[in-house]
N, C-alpha and C positions, 0 to 999 in steps of 0.2 A: 460575586467572586471576581477578583481582578484577573485579567488575561494572563499575567505572569504566573499567578498561583495555579490557574487551570493547566497551563502548559507544563509547569513543574510537576504537578500531580500526575499528568499523563506520562511524562518522561520517567518518573519513578515506577509507575505501574508497568510500563513496557520493559524497563530494565529488569524488574523482578519477575514478571509473569509473561512477557512477550516471547515470541520465537523469532529466530533469524530468518530473514527473507532476502532475496536478491532482486534488484531492479535493473532493467535494461531498457535503453531507448535505442532504436535503430536495429539493423540487421545483426544476427548472431555473429556473423563473420567480421563485421566492421561496426560495432556499436559506437554511438556518439557519446553515450554516458552509461556508467554502471555504478551501482552502489550496493552495499550490504548493510542492513540495519535491522532493528528490532521492530516488531509489529504484533498486533493482536489479530489473529485470523479466526474467522468463524465461517464454517461451511454453511451456506444458506440453503441450497437445494441442489438436487440432481435431476436433470431432465433426460428422459430416454429419447434418443434421436431415432434409432432404428435397430431392432434386434437387440444385440448385446452392447451396442454403442451408447454410452451415457456422457452427458456434458455436465460438469460440476460448476457451481457458482459459489463464490466466496465473498465475504465482506472483510476487507482488510483495513485496520485502523492504524494510521501512521502519525507520528509527531512531526510538525514542521521543523522543529529543532534537529531532529534526526536527519532530515533531508538537507538542512543547512550544513550540518557537521560533515556530511558526505559530499558537499559541494555539488549537489544535484542541480541541474540547470534551472534557474529562477525559482528553485524550491517548489516546483509544481510538477505533478504528474499529469498526464493527459491520455485521452483515449488513444490506443495504439502502442502505448508502452507495454512492457512485459514484467511480470512478477514470477519468480520461481519460489514456490512454497513446497517444502518437503520433497524437493527434487522434481516437482510437477510444474511445467511451464504454463502460466496463465496469461491471458490477454486482458489488459485494462479496458473495461467497457464504459465506466462512468466514474467521475471523481467529484466529490463534494467537499469544499473547504468550509468547515464550521468556524464561525467567528464569535468573539465577544467584542462588541463594538466594532472597530475596524481591524482587529488583530486576529489572524488565523490561529486557532488553538488546537485544531484536530483536523485530520484529513481522512475521509472515508472513501474507500475505493471499492467498486464492484468489479470483480475479476471473474473471467470465464476460462475454464480449462481444467 
């Protein structure tokens, strides 16, 4: 599969079946970047921290073209960025850019919160 075909297929799937998320880089009061785009979100697991306190983990799949359309800095997420999913603020823990050849066709994010 050619990278442009893979990217187009992901964009179509996110447009039809994804949900809207919000990205933020920097402090809530003075963010350096914000964006609103479609993503596929899958709840991975929930860890109990203490008593009734639980920490949820999610895998978030994004399209690089969605980041580019929102003019996200360098079209890259990084650890320390934030994602709001269904009104829940999550912290970006890890980011993996999946490539075909040298072209990024999908971004997978591990988020906690």
